[in-house]
C-alpha atoms as one frame of an Amber mdcrd trajectory, in Angstrom:
protein
 -27.064 -81.177  73.866 -28.986 -83.087  76.545 -27.936 -81.151  79.500 -28.332
 -77.464  77.724 -31.856 -79.032  76.599 -32.700 -80.428  80.338 -31.919 -76.887
  81.212 -34.678 -75.827  79.134 -32.692 -74.229  76.318 -34.001 -74.686  72.845
 -30.732 -76.425  70.817 -29.774 -76.454  67.226 -26.938 -78.821  67.024 -25.020
 -77.291  63.721 -22.083 -79.788  61.724 -21.119 -80.154  58.568 -23.115 -83.699
  58.056 -25.681 -82.325  60.170 -25.888 -85.505  61.843 -28.340 -86.574  64.906
 -26.700 -88.404  67.863 -29.270 -91.051  69.419 -28.630 -89.848  72.611 -30.480
 -86.345  71.803 -33.365 -85.370  73.186 -35.968 -84.862  70.111 -36.637 -81.335
  70.744 -32.686 -80.476  69.483 -33.117 -79.288  66.392 -29.835 -80.057  63.394
 -28.794 -78.157  60.852 -25.692 -78.529  58.135 -23.157 -76.000  58.444 -19.979
 -75.318  57.452 -17.857 -73.533  59.561 -15.593 -71.725  56.991 -18.630 -70.204
  55.549 -19.056 -66.918  57.024 -22.649 -66.198  55.327 -24.223 -69.424  56.435
 -23.545 -69.318  60.374 -24.604 -65.477  60.246 -28.059 -66.872  58.612 -28.088
 -69.906  61.101 -28.445 -67.274  64.284 -30.627 -64.880  62.310 -32.014 -62.321
  64.255 -29.946 -63.620  67.186 -29.571 -65.820  69.838 -28.819 -66.056  73.413
 -25.854 -68.420  73.587 -23.085 -70.289  71.136 -21.292 -73.329  72.069 -18.558
 -73.565  69.776 -16.295 -76.622  69.646 -14.471 -76.523  66.560 -13.329 -72.707
  66.539  -9.891 -72.656  65.637  -7.521 -69.682  64.670  -7.970 -66.003  64.881
  -9.913 -66.082  61.833 -12.675 -68.296  63.514 -12.744 -65.674  66.741 -13.490
 -63.027  64.122 -16.245 -64.704  62.770 -17.866 -64.965  66.436 -16.548 -61.481
  67.284 -18.498 -59.955  63.895 -21.734 -61.551  65.147 -21.222 -59.879  68.738
 -24.416 -57.474  68.398 -26.604 -60.783  67.958 -25.326 -63.551  70.088 -25.899
 -63.004  73.784 -22.544 -64.668  74.885 -20.509 -67.624  74.251 -18.667 -70.754
  75.049 -15.939 -71.718  73.402 -13.383 -74.767  73.352 -10.282 -74.596  73.794
  -7.295 -76.739  74.967  -4.436 -77.028  77.481  -1.688 -76.944  74.692  -1.827
 -73.386  74.629   0.171 -73.199  77.457   4.030 -72.666  77.782   6.457 -72.651
  80.381   7.329 -69.569  80.417  11.323 -70.667  78.404   9.983 -71.283  74.629
   8.828 -74.723  75.537   5.191 -76.276  75.101   3.731 -78.783  73.862   4.799
 -78.160  70.401   8.446 -78.684  71.798   7.737 -81.984  73.500   9.304 -84.150
  71.330  12.652 -81.981  70.742  15.485 -82.923  73.098  15.418 -80.951  76.007
  12.047 -79.402  74.539   9.637 -81.308  77.744   8.002 -77.952  78.947   8.437
 -77.325  82.990   5.272 -76.243  84.597   3.994 -75.534  88.058   2.025 -78.446
  88.590  -0.997 -78.269  88.941  -1.126 -75.749  86.156  -2.960 -72.942  86.686
  -4.965 -70.429  83.895  -2.997 -67.797  84.417   0.075 -70.291  83.450   1.646
 -68.087  80.561   0.729 -69.315  77.096   2.498 -69.615  73.845   2.940 -66.920
  71.736  -0.256 -66.888  69.034  -0.326 -67.816  65.315  -0.905 -70.249  62.375
   2.209 -72.650  62.762   0.417 -75.364  65.154  -2.190 -76.326  66.527  -1.151
 -74.718  70.067  -0.272 -71.502  68.646  -3.731 -71.253  66.447  -5.554 -72.015
  69.911  -3.689 -69.214  71.546  -5.002 -66.458  68.425  -8.184 -68.273  69.243
  -8.200 -67.080  72.921  -6.677 -63.869  72.115  -9.188 -62.408  69.782 -12.044
 -63.634  72.015 -10.420 -62.003  75.322  -9.630 -58.731  73.796 -13.638 -58.622
  72.673 -15.099 -59.589  75.687 -16.781 -56.325  76.597 -18.611 -57.321  73.264
 -19.190 -60.883  73.466 -18.356 -61.970  77.073 -17.060 -65.660  76.292 -16.046
 -68.526  78.411 -13.114 -70.652  77.206 -12.857 -74.110  78.061  -8.991 -75.300
  78.178  -9.455 -79.255  77.632  -7.216 -81.877  78.538  -7.092 -85.263  76.467
 -10.829 -85.130  75.715 -12.112 -89.044  76.230 -16.144 -90.599  75.689 -17.580
 -92.015  72.969 -17.509 -90.659  69.007 -14.829 -89.175  70.010 -11.845 -89.112
  66.519  -8.818 -89.750  68.727  -9.860 -91.956  71.157  -7.008 -92.778  72.977
  -8.441 -96.016  75.072  -8.091 -97.643  71.786  -4.366 -98.406  72.734  -5.565
-100.911  75.201  -8.968-101.872  74.051  -7.173-103.275  71.047  -4.525-105.247
  72.365  -7.129-106.911  74.310  -9.382-107.659  71.588  -6.184-109.343  69.652
  -5.407-110.844  72.708  -2.260-109.112  73.656  -1.871-110.062  77.260   1.802
-107.873  77.352   2.446-104.957  76.909   4.964-102.228  77.454   4.823 -98.725
  79.161   7.697 -95.781  78.798   8.179 -93.577  82.085   7.433 -96.717  84.301
   3.519 -96.513  83.464   3.591 -93.249  85.768   2.977 -90.775  83.117   0.123
 -88.432  83.719  -1.626 -86.269  81.086  -4.783 -84.818  82.420  -7.836 -86.347
  80.859 -11.466 -84.469  79.980 -14.290 -86.406  80.358 -16.865 -85.560  77.420
 -19.741 -85.713  79.969 -17.699 -83.217  82.377 -16.907 -80.916  79.880 -20.518
 -80.455  78.959 -21.184 -79.757  82.560 -18.832 -77.201  82.520 -20.234 -76.053
  79.068 -24.102 -76.391  81.035 -22.805 -74.413  83.798 -20.934 -71.665  81.728
 -24.157 -70.957  79.821 -26.076 -70.184  82.835 -23.391 -67.947  84.236 -22.214
 -65.582  81.093 -19.008 -63.633  81.879 -15.445 -63.446  79.726 -13.246 -65.712
  81.743 -10.848 -68.517  80.578 -11.190 -72.004  83.026  -9.295 -75.585  82.521
 -12.184 -78.403  81.703 -10.379 -81.212  82.892 -11.171 -84.639  85.172 -10.712
 -85.010  88.813  -8.293 -87.158  89.758  -6.086 -87.563  86.631  -5.069 -91.537
  86.496  -1.807 -92.469  85.207  -1.237 -94.243  82.371  -1.108 -97.546  83.933
  -4.008 -96.998  86.099  -5.855 -96.249  82.502  -4.913 -99.556  81.438  -5.907
-101.251  84.467  -9.189-100.085  84.680  -9.611-100.876  81.083  -8.708-104.342
  81.534 -11.341-104.441  84.727 -13.977-103.198  82.173 -13.075-105.811  79.954
 -12.982-108.593  82.368  -9.212-109.408  81.410  -5.522-109.897  82.688  -2.658
-108.740  81.352   1.498-107.928  82.158   2.723-104.775  81.809   6.561-104.676
  81.566   7.439-100.590  82.933  10.436 -99.236  80.996  12.649 -96.420  83.001
  12.516 -93.135  81.088  11.763 -92.880  77.649   9.829 -95.413  75.208  12.347
 -97.697  73.310  11.584 -96.691  70.206   8.693 -94.915  68.823   6.611 -98.427
  68.000   7.509 -99.918  71.797   5.955 -98.396  75.119   4.848 -95.451  73.879
   0.757 -94.587  74.233  -1.102 -91.324  73.718  -0.417 -90.908  77.398   3.255
 -91.291  77.696   4.811 -88.097  78.764   7.899 -86.984  80.279   6.572 -85.104
  82.940   3.053 -84.743  84.501   0.661 -82.523  82.460  -1.621 -81.938  85.528
  -4.285 -79.059  85.714  -5.603 -76.889  88.654  -9.545 -76.827  88.709 -10.226
 -74.828  91.625 -10.960 -71.967  89.450 -13.932 -73.417  87.540 -14.939 -74.951
  90.915 -15.022 -71.116  92.461 -16.219 -70.017  89.470 -19.137 -71.987  88.308
 -19.768 -74.369  91.144 -18.430 -76.402  89.109 -18.255 -80.238  90.443 -18.211
 -83.151  88.323 -20.245 -85.705  87.071 -18.193 -88.675  85.980 -14.734 -89.776
  87.240 -12.921 -91.326  84.696 -13.270 -95.235  85.429 -16.452 -94.344  86.071
 -16.578 -93.232  82.250 -14.665 -96.178  80.421 -17.723 -99.255  80.312 -19.481
 -97.111  77.289 -16.121 -95.644  75.662 -15.352 -99.426  75.751 -18.131-100.627
  74.282 -18.412 -98.102  71.711 -14.321 -98.836  70.455 -15.389-102.300  70.175
 -18.225-101.963  68.120 -16.800 -99.474  65.860 -13.764-101.730  65.605 -16.226
-104.697  64.289 -15.372-105.346  60.794 -12.984-102.986  59.750  -9.196-102.001
  60.342  -8.492 -99.669  63.254  -7.235 -97.393  60.868 -10.372 -97.175  58.996
 -12.507 -96.920  62.229 -10.136 -94.269  63.709  -7.872 -91.913  60.822  -7.284
 -89.256  63.067  -5.648 -91.274  65.510  -3.569 -93.382  62.709  -2.394 -90.323
  61.414  -1.267 -88.908  64.944   0.016 -92.350  66.324   0.513 -94.417  63.131
   2.893 -96.786  65.399   0.258 -97.304  67.778  -0.385-101.019  66.770   3.124
-102.222  65.332   3.137-105.554  67.265   6.220-107.230  65.169   8.274-104.631
  66.895   7.424-105.510  70.115   7.610-108.640  70.045  11.277-108.311  68.520
  11.710-105.872  71.321  10.645-108.706  74.342  12.845-111.237  72.443  15.759
-109.380  72.310
């Protein structure tokens, strides 16, 4: 919002709660909006607008909701996900946990890599369905689709950095990382994603672009960077291969093979240059996480993270593994 307002856009931020972020300029207007209410979205757009930025669109239904307003919208920027990629053999993000199901991507993955079939069975297939509908309607509604990686930054509902931050706050000075800590799950800083949105807004078109950080860190490098911000020293025990158990060594970035995505198309088409590196982005994230954890359980502070990674802080299992 800040980047668009700084570029001279008259910005209205719509969300279910209608909340305002403290960092937004005063001229940014806020509105309450139920994303599933077609009439409410149409009323918000009114006689028309130059740009719609949609960061919560999911599935073919939301795509048709947007294309149904094409005569009143100049262009759109829609956030998708790198999890739409398949490896051409039926493997993708949805099969990662299955034996032999980890996708074999050509690294770095480019935008012309095949995607999983569209559908409504999983998050990945739903996003693929969203993309297919919007790409097909590109002549009526020019849309830039941004395939984000592991998004990070303050206010994220899925703050993977909590894996290291909470351990440090709890005085856990020894931790375990699978795959020798060498896993790379390409990160996407919210500030870099905002820069891509800003650039795409100024250059309307129908395109699909990866939306990730420069130089994706390994999970061990992420841990070291968090330690540096928090001023602590830790010992990392590296395990060859997969995690000993779901409760020991399995971080939110732990992947069998690298998930790294090519950013040359964004550089070429939009003139994109990252505004922040992963280490540079961490201090504000660590500060926000520390404040959010103050006085409440992590599962209450971050229910989405707790639902996806329920065994993230099973210290008893870790201690038993160390003891054995």
